[in-house]
C-alpha positions in Angstrom: -91.5 15.2 38.0 -88.1 14.7 36.5 -84.8 15.8 38.0 -81.8 16.9 36.0 -78.6 14.9 36.8 -76.0 17.0 38.5 -73.4 18.2 36.1 -69.8 18.3 36.7 -68.1 21.6 36.1 -66.0 21.8 32.9 -62.3 21.1 33.5 -60.1 24.2 33.7 -56.4 24.9 34.0 -54.7 26.9 36.8 -55.5 30.1 34.9 -59.2 29.4 34.5 -59.0 28.4 30.8 -61.3 25.6 29.7 -59.4 22.5 28.8 -59.7 20.5 25.5 -59.9 16.7 25.4 -56.0 16.6 25.3 -55.7 18.5 28.5 -54.4 21.8 26.9 -56.4 25.0 27.0 -59.1 25.6 24.4 -58.5 29.4 24.3 -56.4 30.1 21.1 -53.5 32.1 22.5 -53.2 30.0 25.7 -53.3 26.8 23.6 -50.7 28.1 21.1 -48.4 29.0 24.0 -48.8 25.6 25.6 -48.2 23.8 22.3 -45.1 25.9 21.6 -43.8 25.2 25.1 -44.1 21.5 24.4 -42.1 21.9 21.1 -45.2 21.2 18.9 -45.5 23.0 15.5 -49.1 21.9 14.8 -52.2 21.5 16.8 -53.3 17.8 16.8 -56.9 18.9 17.4 -56.8 21.7 14.7 -58.0 24.4 17.1 -55.2 26.9 16.4 -53.2 27.6 13.3 -49.5 26.8 12.8 -48.6 30.4 12.5 -50.1 31.3 15.9 -48.1 28.4 17.5 -44.9 29.6 15.7 -45.5 33.1 17.2 -45.2 31.6 20.7 -42.2 29.3 19.9 -39.1 30.1 22.0 -36.6 32.2 20.1 -33.6 30.2 18.9 -30.3 31.4 20.2 -28.3 33.4 17.6 -25.3 31.6 16.2 -22.1 33.2 17.4 -19.7 34.4 14.7 -16.0 34.0 15.3 
């Protein structure tokens, strides 16, 4: 008789999203938002596209005209 080793639950963030090896969410939109918040323009793991990350990038303040 063999016994399966107990498995540790997959790591998740505070919102319940599974985490990738870099500690950021695996879910595309949550990952893009997290990368944009860190100022990243590309995903080092290649899980989400640059255009999705750009969509979550904070808006740059408009330049004031004098």
